[in-house]
Each structure stands twice: as structure tokens, then as C-alpha cells.
MMTF fields as JSON, N, C-alpha, C and O atoms, coordinates in Angstrom:
{
  "mmtfVersion": "1.0.0",
  "mmtfProducer": "UNKNOWN",
  "numBonds": 379,
  "numAtoms": 380,
  "numGroups": 95,
  "numChains": 1,
  "numModels": 1,
  "chainsPerModel": [1],
  "groupsPerChain": [95],
  "chainIdList": ["A"],
  "bondAtomList": [4, 2, 8, 6, 12, 10, 16, 14, 20, 18, 24, 22, 28, 26, 32, 30, 36, 34, 40, 38, 44, 42, 48, 46, 52, 50, 56, 54, 60, 58, 64, 62, 68, 66, 72, 70, 76, 74, 80, 78, 84, 82, 88, 86, 92, 90, 96, 94, 100, 98, 104, 102, 108, 106, 112, 110, 116, 114, 120, 118, 124, 122, 128, 126, 132, 130, 136, 134, 140, 138, 144, 142, 148, 146, 152, 150, 156, 154, 160, 158, 164, 162, 168, 166, 172, 170, 176, 174, 180, 178, 184, 182, 188, 186, 192, 190, 196, 194, 200, 198, 204, 202, 208, 206, 212, 210, 216, 214, 220, 218, 224, 222, 228, 226, 232, 230, 236, 234, 240, 238, 244, 242, 248, 246, 252, 250, 256, 254, 260, 258, 264, 262, 268, 266, 272, 270, 276, 274, 280, 278, 284, 282, 288, 286, 292, 290, 296, 294, 300, 298, 304, 302, 308, 306, 312, 310, 316, 314, 320, 318, 324, 322, 328, 326, 332, 330, 336, 334, 340, 338, 344, 342, 348, 346, 352, 350, 356, 354, 360, 358, 364, 362, 368, 366, 372, 370, 376, 374],
  "bondOrderList": [1, 1, 1, 1, 1, 1, 1, 1, 1, 1, 1, 1, 1, 1, 1, 1, 1, 1, 1, 1, 1, 1, 1, 1, 1, 1, 1, 1, 1, 1, 1, 1, 1, 1, 1, 1, 1, 1, 1, 1, 1, 1, 1, 1, 1, 1, 1, 1, 1, 1, 1, 1, 1, 1, 1, 1, 1, 1, 1, 1, 1, 1, 1, 1, 1, 1, 1, 1, 1, 1, 1, 1, 1, 1, 1, 1, 1, 1, 1, 1, 1, 1, 1, 1, 1, 1, 1, 1, 1, 1, 1, 1, 1, 1],
  "groupList": [{"groupName": "MET", "atomNameList": ["N", "CA", "C", "O"], "elementList": ["N", "C", "C", "O"], "formalChargeList": [0, 0, 0, 0], "bondAtomList": [1, 0, 2, 1, 3, 2], "bondOrderList": [1, 1, 2], "singleLetterCode": "M", "chemCompType": "L-PEPTIDE LINKING"}, {"groupName": "ASN", "atomNameList": ["N", "CA", "C", "O"], "elementList": ["N", "C", "C", "O"], "formalChargeList": [0, 0, 0, 0], "bondAtomList": [1, 0, 2, 1, 3, 2], "bondOrderList": [1, 1, 2], "singleLetterCode": "N", "chemCompType": "L-PEPTIDE LINKING"}, {"groupName": "LYS", "atomNameList": ["N", "CA", "C", "O"], "elementList": ["N", "C", "C", "O"], "formalChargeList": [0, 0, 0, 0], "bondAtomList": [1, 0, 2, 1, 3, 2], "bondOrderList": [1, 1, 2], "singleLetterCode": "K", "chemCompType": "L-PEPTIDE LINKING"}, {"groupName": "ALA", "atomNameList": ["N", "CA", "C", "O"], "elementList": ["N", "C", "C", "O"], "formalChargeList": [0, 0, 0, 0], "bondAtomList": [1, 0, 2, 1, 3, 2], "bondOrderList": [1, 1, 2], "singleLetterCode": "A", "chemCompType": "L-PEPTIDE LINKING"}, {"groupName": "LEU", "atomNameList": ["N", "CA", "C", "O"], "elementList": ["N", "C", "C", "O"], "formalChargeList": [0, 0, 0, 0], "bondAtomList": [1, 0, 2, 1, 3, 2], "bondOrderList": [1, 1, 2], "singleLetterCode": "L", "chemCompType": "L-PEPTIDE LINKING"}, {"groupName": "GLU", "atomNameList": ["N", "CA", "C", "O"], "elementList": ["N", "C", "C", "O"], "formalChargeList": [0, 0, 0, 0], "bondAtomList": [1, 0, 2, 1, 3, 2], "bondOrderList": [1, 1, 2], "singleLetterCode": "E", "chemCompType": "L-PEPTIDE LINKING"}, {"groupName": "THR", "atomNameList": ["N", "CA", "C", "O"], "elementList": ["N", "C", "C", "O"], "formalChargeList": [0, 0, 0, 0], "bondAtomList": [1, 0, 2, 1, 3, 2], "bondOrderList": [1, 1, 2], "singleLetterCode": "T", "chemCompType": "L-PEPTIDE LINKING"}, {"groupName": "ARG", "atomNameList": ["N", "CA", "C", "O"], "elementList": ["N", "C", "C", "O"], "formalChargeList": [0, 0, 0, 0], "bondAtomList": [1, 0, 2, 1, 3, 2], "bondOrderList": [1, 1, 2], "singleLetterCode": "R", "chemCompType": "L-PEPTIDE LINKING"}, {"groupName": "ASP", "atomNameList": ["N", "CA", "C", "O"], "elementList": ["N", "C", "C", "O"], "formalChargeList": [0, 0, 0, 0], "bondAtomList": [1, 0, 2, 1, 3, 2], "bondOrderList": [1, 1, 2], "singleLetterCode": "D", "chemCompType": "L-PEPTIDE LINKING"}, {"groupName": "GLN", "atomNameList": ["N", "CA", "C", "O"], "elementList": ["N", "C", "C", "O"], "formalChargeList": [0, 0, 0, 0], "bondAtomList": [1, 0, 2, 1, 3, 2], "bondOrderList": [1, 1, 2], "singleLetterCode": "Q", "chemCompType": "L-PEPTIDE LINKING"}, {"groupName": "ILE", "atomNameList": ["N", "CA", "C", "O"], "elementList": ["N", "C", "C", "O"], "formalChargeList": [0, 0, 0, 0], "bondAtomList": [1, 0, 2, 1, 3, 2], "bondOrderList": [1, 1, 2], "singleLetterCode": "I", "chemCompType": "L-PEPTIDE LINKING"}, {"groupName": "SER", "atomNameList": ["N", "CA", "C", "O"], "elementList": ["N", "C", "C", "O"], "formalChargeList": [0, 0, 0, 0], "bondAtomList": [1, 0, 2, 1, 3, 2], "bondOrderList": [1, 1, 2], "singleLetterCode": "S", "chemCompType": "L-PEPTIDE LINKING"}, {"groupName": "PHE", "atomNameList": ["N", "CA", "C", "O"], "elementList": ["N", "C", "C", "O"], "formalChargeList": [0, 0, 0, 0], "bondAtomList": [1, 0, 2, 1, 3, 2], "bondOrderList": [1, 1, 2], "singleLetterCode": "F", "chemCompType": "L-PEPTIDE LINKING"}, {"groupName": "GLY", "atomNameList": ["N", "CA", "C", "O"], "elementList": ["N", "C", "C", "O"], "formalChargeList": [0, 0, 0, 0], "bondAtomList": [1, 0, 2, 1, 3, 2], "bondOrderList": [1, 1, 2], "singleLetterCode": "G", "chemCompType": "PEPTIDE LINKING"}, {"groupName": "VAL", "atomNameList": ["N", "CA", "C", "O"], "elementList": ["N", "C", "C", "O"], "formalChargeList": [0, 0, 0, 0], "bondAtomList": [1, 0, 2, 1, 3, 2], "bondOrderList": [1, 1, 2], "singleLetterCode": "V", "chemCompType": "L-PEPTIDE LINKING"}, {"groupName": "TYR", "atomNameList": ["N", "CA", "C", "O"], "elementList": ["N", "C", "C", "O"], "formalChargeList": [0, 0, 0, 0], "bondAtomList": [1, 0, 2, 1, 3, 2], "bondOrderList": [1, 1, 2], "singleLetterCode": "Y", "chemCompType": "L-PEPTIDE LINKING"}, {"groupName": "TRP", "atomNameList": ["N", "CA", "C", "O"], "elementList": ["N", "C", "C", "O"], "formalChargeList": [0, 0, 0, 0], "bondAtomList": [1, 0, 2, 1, 3, 2], "bondOrderList": [1, 1, 2], "singleLetterCode": "W", "chemCompType": "L-PEPTIDE LINKING"}],
  "groupTypeList": [0, 1, 2, 3, 4, 1, 2, 4, 5, 6, 2, 2, 7, 8, 9, 10, 10, 1, 11, 3, 4, 2, 5, 12, 3, 5, 1, 13, 12, 0, 2, 3, 11, 6, 1, 10, 10, 14, 2, 1, 3, 8, 10, 11, 2, 13, 6, 4, 12, 1, 15, 12, 13, 11, 2, 10, 2, 4, 12, 1, 12, 4, 5, 5, 12, 14, 10, 11, 6, 14, 15, 1, 11, 10, 10, 8, 1, 10, 8, 16, 6, 10, 5, 8, 12, 12, 5, 7, 14, 2, 9, 14, 6, 1, 10],
  "groupIdList": [1, 2, 3, 4, 5, 6, 7, 8, 9, 10, 11, 12, 13, 14, 15, 16, 17, 18, 19, 20, 21, 22, 23, 24, 25, 26, 27, 28, 29, 30, 31, 32, 33, 34, 35, 36, 37, 38, 39, 40, 41, 42, 43, 44, 45, 46, 47, 48, 49, 50, 51, 52, 53, 54, 55, 56, 57, 58, 59, 60, 61, 62, 63, 64, 65, 66, 67, 68, 69, 70, 71, 72, 73, 74, 75, 76, 77, 78, 79, 80, 81, 82, 83, 84, 85, 86, 87, 88, 89, 90, 91, 92, 93, 94, 95],
  "secStructList": [7, 7, 2, 2, 2, 2, 6, 1, 7, 2, 2, 2, 2, 2, 2, 2, 2, 2, 2, 2, 2, 2, 2, 2, 2, 2, 2, 2, 2, 2, 2, 7, 7, 2, 2, 2, 2, 2, 2, 2, 2, 6, 7, 7, 2, 2, 2, 2, 2, 2, 2, 2, 1, 1, 2, 2, 2, 2, 2, 2, 2, 2, 2, 2, 2, 2, 2, 2, 2, 2, 2, 2, 2, 2, 2, 2, 2, 7, 7, 6, 6, 7, 7, 7, 2, 2, 2, 2, 2, 2, 2, 2, 2, 2, 7],
  "xCoordList": [-10.469, -10.543, -10.506, -9.912, -11.123, -11.132, -9.694, -8.856, -9.4, -8.023, -7.432, -6.289, -8.183, -7.679, -7.425, -6.414, -8.342, -8.197, -6.995, -6.3, -6.76, -5.654, -4.287, -3.296, -4.235, -2.983, -2.621, -1.48, -3.578, -3.327, -2.415, -2.338, -1.727, -0.952, -1.926, -3.061, -1.482, -2.333, -3.034, -4.222, -2.31, -2.89, -4.079, -5.113, -3.954, -5.032, -6.212, -7.366, -5.919, -6.981, -7.757, -8.987, -7.034, -7.694, -8.533, -9.591, -8.066, -8.85, -10.189, -11.223, -10.175, -11.405, -12.341, -13.524, -11.814, -12.63, -13.192, -14.383, -12.359, -12.82, -13.838, -14.808, -13.626, -14.57, -15.938, -16.972, -15.925, -17.181, -17.866, -19.081, -17.094, -17.684, -18.348, -19.453, -17.674, -18.211, -19.512, -20.494, -19.512, -20.707, -21.889, -23.002, -21.67, -22.77, -23.239, -24.438, -22.316, -22.684, -23.52, -24.473, -23.169, -23.871, -25.204, -26.122, -25.321, -26.505, -27.297, -28.356, -26.803, -27.49, -27.256, -26.727, -27.65, -27.37, -28.076, -27.443, -29.362, -30.148, -29.674, -29.632, -29.32, -28.947, -27.445, -27.016, -26.646, -25.197, -24.874, -25.47, -23.93, -23.561, -22.178, -21.192, -22.125, -20.827, -20.002, -18.772, -20.662, -19.935, -19.15, -18.006, -19.763, -19.083, -17.969, -16.892, -18.232, -17.208, -15.961, -14.851, -16.135, -14.966, -14.277, -13.052, -15.052, -14.456, -13.575, -12.433, -14.1, -13.346, -12.182, -11.192, -12.292, -11.213, -10.191, -9.142, -10.506, -9.631, -9.355, -8.213, -10.445, -10.368, -11.497, -12.391, -11.454, -12.533, -13.663, -13.467, -14.836, -15.975, -15.715, -16.105, -15.055, -14.719, -13.814, -13.954, -12.882, -11.979, -12.753, -12.518, -13.676, -14.493, -15.262, -15.28, -15.893, -16.691, -15.818, -16.267, -14.597, -13.656, -13.343, -13.228, -13.205, -12.909, -14.122, -13.991, -15.297, -16.462, -17.62, -18.437, -17.712, -18.774, -20.075, -20.708, -20.486, -21.744, -21.757, -20.927, -22.698, -22.851, -23.171, -22.64, -24.021, -24.399, -23.207, -23.044, -22.383, -21.192, -20.186, -19.521, -20.078, -19.228, -19.75, -18.976, -21.053, -21.67, -21.439, -21.092, -21.631, -21.422, -19.965, -19.674, -19.049, -17.627, -17.35, -16.658, -17.89, -17.665, -18.245, -17.644, -19.405, -20.021, -19.099, -18.856, -18.594, -17.684, -16.368, -15.81, -15.878, -14.639, -14.754, -13.86, -15.846, -16.043, -16.203, -15.599, -17.0, -17.192, -15.862, -15.538, -15.099, -13.798, -12.833, -12.104, -12.825, -11.936, -12.264, -11.365, -13.538, -13.959, -13.658, -13.122, -13.997, -13.755, -12.267, -11.897, -11.426, -9.979, -9.432, -8.53, -9.963, -9.541, -9.878, -9.072, -11.054, -11.466, -10.576, -10.05, -10.408, -9.597, -8.161, -7.564, -7.613, -6.216, -6.003, -4.891, -7.057, -6.87, -7.527, -7.366, -8.248, -8.924, -7.915, -7.006, -8.104, -7.27, -7.948, -8.932, -7.41, -8.027, -7.866, -8.456, -7.077, -6.914, -8.084, -8.291, -8.835, -9.993, -11.14, -11.56, -11.633, -12.676, -14.074, -15.061, -14.172, -15.472, -16.187, -15.645, -17.398, -18.179, -18.374, -18.171, -18.765, -19.058, -17.791, -17.837, -16.683, -15.412, -15.048, -14.537, -15.312, -15.053, -15.94, -15.477, -17.202, -18.126, -17.631, -17.677, -17.164, -16.612, -15.397, -15.248, -14.546, -13.37, -13.772, -13.256, -14.687, -15.129, -15.72, -15.459, -16.502, -17.108, -16.021, -16.117, -15.001, -13.918, -13.082, -12.599, -12.921, -12.138, -12.883, -12.41],
  "yCoordList": [-13.233, -12.442, -13.382, -14.458, -12.984, -13.693, -14.043, -13.149, -15.325, -15.772, -15.124, -14.667, -15.08, -14.478, -12.983, -12.45, -12.32, -10.883, -10.629, -9.624, -11.53, -11.382, -11.461, -10.959, -12.087, -12.213, -10.926, -10.754, -10.038, -8.771, -7.869, -7.987, -6.971, -5.975, -5.109, -4.889, -4.629, -3.902, -2.708, -2.482, -1.957, -0.766, -1.122, -0.458, -2.152, -2.553, -3.106, -2.793, -3.931, -4.491, -3.368, -3.396, -2.381, -1.256, -0.436, 0.073, -0.302, 0.423, -0.265, 0.399, -1.574, -2.33, -2.192, -1.891, -2.411, -2.338, -0.932, -0.776, 0.08, 1.464, 1.881, 2.57, 1.471, 1.794, 1.167, 1.82, -0.098, -0.796, -0.216, -0.017, 0.057, 0.652, 1.987, 2.263, 2.809, 4.126, 3.983, 4.669, 3.103, 2.934, 2.409, 2.915, 1.411, 0.882, 1.908, 2.02, 2.648, 3.653, 4.775, 5.258, 5.176, 6.283, 5.871, 6.686, 4.611, 4.215, 3.048, 2.711, 2.425, 1.248, 0.062, 0.21, -1.112, -2.325, -2.331, -2.593, -2.05, -2.177, -1.236, -1.624, -0.014, 0.971, 1.027, 1.67, 0.368, 0.374, -0.265, -1.271, 0.33, -0.129, -0.773, -0.155, -2.024, -2.67, -1.993, -2.026, -1.388, -0.647, 0.513, 0.761, 1.216, 2.333, 1.812, 2.404, 0.712, 0.116, -0.23, 0.129, -0.923, -1.334, -0.134, -0.113, 0.855, 2.06, 2.767, 3.116, 2.978, 3.677, 2.856, 3.418, 1.537, 0.661, 0.385, -0.209, 0.815, 0.622, -0.861, -1.28, -1.643, -3.066, -3.391, -2.573, -4.578, -5.001, -5.627, -6.054, -5.667, -6.284, -7.778, -8.34, -8.406, -9.82, -10.071, -11.076, -9.152, -9.278, -9.187, -9.962, -8.236, -8.084, -9.369, -9.848, -9.922, -11.126, -12.365, -13.354, -12.32, -13.401, -13.453, -14.535, -12.285, -12.23, -12.528, -13.162, -12.079, -12.159, -13.003, -13.461, -13.218, -14.066, -13.354, -13.622, -12.457, -11.735, -10.462, -10.274, -9.623, -8.366, -8.642, -7.967, -9.613, -9.92, -10.502, -10.224, -11.298, -11.839, -10.725, -10.743, -9.766, -8.602, -7.836, -7.466, -7.595, -6.873, -7.62, -7.009, -8.928, -9.733, -9.705, -9.646, -9.746, -9.631, -8.301, -8.26, -7.213, -5.887, -5.781, -5.173, -6.373, -6.374, -7.053, -6.515, -8.219, -8.938, -8.174, -8.144, -7.565, -6.806, -5.623, -5.394, -4.879, -3.7, -4.122, -3.523, -5.133, -5.618, -6.064, -5.719, -6.819, -7.299, -6.145, -6.155, -5.158, -4.012, -3.227, -2.861, -2.969, -2.227, -3.046, -2.518, -4.308, -5.188, -5.221, -5.058, -5.432, -5.503, -4.178, -4.165, -3.082, -1.773, -1.609, -1.093, -2.044, -1.961, -2.854, -2.411, -4.096, -5.054, -4.567, -4.702, -4.003, -3.557, -2.285, -2.02, -1.496, -0.186, -0.007, 1.043, -0.986, -0.843, -1.082, -1.905, -0.355, -0.537, -1.597, -1.318, -2.807, -3.931, -3.869, -4.675, -2.925, -2.805, -2.059, -2.145, -1.344, -0.62, -1.607, -2.284, -1.674, -2.651, -2.05, -2.779, -0.741, -0.084, -0.188, 0.196, -0.71, -0.934, 0.347, 0.355, 1.419, 2.664, 3.29, 3.909, 3.124, 3.606, 2.811, 3.373, 1.523, 0.684, 1.108, 1.198, 1.367, 1.812, 3.138, 3.338, 4.031, 5.302, 5.077, 5.724, 4.167, 3.84, 3.324, 3.781, 2.379, 1.795, 2.886, 2.911, 3.767, 4.86, 5.755, 6.162, 6.06, 6.912, 6.236, 6.886, 4.928, 4.19, 4.222, 3.664],
  "zCoordList": [-10.389, -11.602, -12.804, -12.739, -13.866, -15.126, -15.529, -15.643, -15.744, -16.003, -17.252, -17.227, -18.327, -19.567, -19.368, -19.826, -18.686, -18.429, -17.519, -17.664, -16.598, -15.659, -16.346, -15.816, -17.521, -18.262, -19.006, -19.437, -19.152, -19.838, -19.023, -17.8, -19.709, -18.974, -18.18, -18.605, -17.044, -16.104, -16.756, -16.526, -17.557, -18.176, -19.06, -18.991, -19.886, -20.796, -20.005, -20.299, -18.999, -18.158, -17.471, -17.424, -16.938, -16.27, -17.244, -16.874, -18.493, -19.5, -19.731, -19.811, -19.838, -20.072, -18.875, -19.036, -17.686, -16.473, -16.28, -16.009, -16.414, -16.22, -17.266, -16.95, -18.504, -19.563, -19.276, -19.412, -18.882, -18.586, -17.353, -17.354, -16.299, -15.094, -15.409, -14.942, -16.2, -16.56, -17.35, -17.07, -18.322, -19.167, -18.362, -18.505, -17.525, -16.707, -15.68, -15.42, -15.101, -14.097, -14.724, -14.112, -15.912, -16.561, -17.176, -17.261, -17.606, -18.378, -17.817, -18.346, -16.755, -16.241, -17.154, -18.256, -16.697, -17.458, -18.812, -19.835, -18.831, -20.064, -21.174, -22.342, -20.818, -21.834, -22.104, -23.061, -21.279, -21.485, -22.83, -23.215, -23.53, -24.862, -24.853, -24.453, -25.302, -25.424, -26.522, -26.478, -27.495, -28.532, -27.923, -28.304, -26.985, -26.322, -25.417, -25.341, -24.739, -23.864, -24.672, -24.281, -25.795, -26.581, -27.227, -27.35, -27.636, -28.223, -27.199, -27.496, -26.0, -24.953, -24.411, -23.943, -24.472, -24.0, -25.106, -24.858, -26.31, -27.469, -27.722, -27.908, -27.723, -28.048, -29.02, -29.236, -29.6, -30.493, -29.672, -28.534, -30.274, -29.599, -29.375, -28.352, -30.344, -30.203, -29.014, -28.317, -28.786, -27.636, -26.329, -25.402, -26.262, -25.05, -24.765, -23.631, -25.792, -25.59, -25.403, -24.824, -25.879, -25.601, -24.111, -23.534, -23.489, -22.057, -21.187, -20.139, -21.609, -20.721, -21.234, -20.436, -22.509, -23.045, -23.339, -24.36, -22.469, -22.673, -21.824, -20.935, -22.121, -21.376, -19.908, -19.026, -19.638, -18.256, -17.491, -16.303, -18.152, -17.48, -17.185, -16.148, -18.089, -17.84, -16.634, -15.751, -16.587, -15.475, -14.161, -13.15, -14.176, -12.962, -12.521, -11.326, -13.489, -13.163, -12.471, -11.454, -13.021, -12.452, -11.042, -10.157, -10.849, -9.519, -8.504, -7.424, -8.849, -7.953, -7.776, -6.679, -8.844, -8.805, -7.842, -7.027, -7.937, -7.079, -5.619, -4.73, -5.375, -3.999, -3.409, -2.273, -4.165, -3.702, -3.445, -2.453, -4.33, -4.176, -2.915, -2.158, -2.688, -1.493, -0.236, 0.738, -0.258, 0.886, 1.245, 2.408, 0.24, 0.492, 1.011, 1.848, 0.529, 1.014, 2.49, 3.264, 2.87, 4.276, 5.134, 6.155, 4.728, 5.49, 5.643, 6.711, 4.579, 4.603, 5.415, 5.87, 5.599, 6.223, 7.588, 8.211, 8.054, 9.346, 10.484, 10.374, 11.544, 12.738, 13.605, 14.29, 13.564, 14.253, 15.763, 16.482, 16.251, 17.698, 18.33, 19.541, 17.538, 18.066, 18.258, 17.319, 19.48, 19.807, 19.834, 19.739, 19.962, 20.029, 18.672, 17.635, 18.71, 17.497, 16.688, 15.474, 17.356, 16.649, 16.053, 14.99, 16.737, 16.182, 14.92, 13.952, 14.941, 13.762, 12.598, 11.461, 12.878, 11.841, 11.247, 10.033, 12.107, 11.639, 10.746, 9.709, 11.152, 10.341, 8.965, 7.945, 8.947, 7.683, 6.78, 5.577, 7.356, 6.594, 6.0, 4.842, 6.778, 6.292, 5.212, 4.285, 5.346, 4.34, 3.023, 2.033]
}
């Protein structure tokens, strides 16, 4: 995770991440507005760019964040004693 962002209190960090995820999900990369992201996260635009540098770096951070979150959820919740491939696939789908 971004070192500067990691130093923030959890609530503020989550506000930034959730605001950005929502904006990109609703509008895609090209139409997503950093103005809306900062407004919904209750931060300044300078603060956002201090943490990420650019819109594309923010998007790339979110991509890695989501992949890591999903991956860790699967790893933490899968029953490793089940050896059947299809049962494992079912587990992953349910997680």
C-alpha cells in the first residue's frame, strides 16, 4: 500500500479508497472525476495528488488494492483440507 496513505487513520484512508472506487466503477477511467473523488472523500485535490501523483496512479493503486483484498479473502477463508478441485472452485466462488 502507498506508504503515505498507510499513515492515515483507517477511517480517512477508507473514505479516499471508497470514494475513488465508487467514481471509477460508476464512470470508468476516462469519465471519472478527481473533483468528485476529493469532494466525496472530504479532502483537497492537492492531498489526493500528494498520495497518488496522478489519476492513472490512483487507478493502478485501486486495481492492486482490489486484487489483493480479494486474494487475501480467498486465502484466509478457503478450507485447505478439501482436495477435490471442483469443491475448491465452489469454495472460491462462495467466498
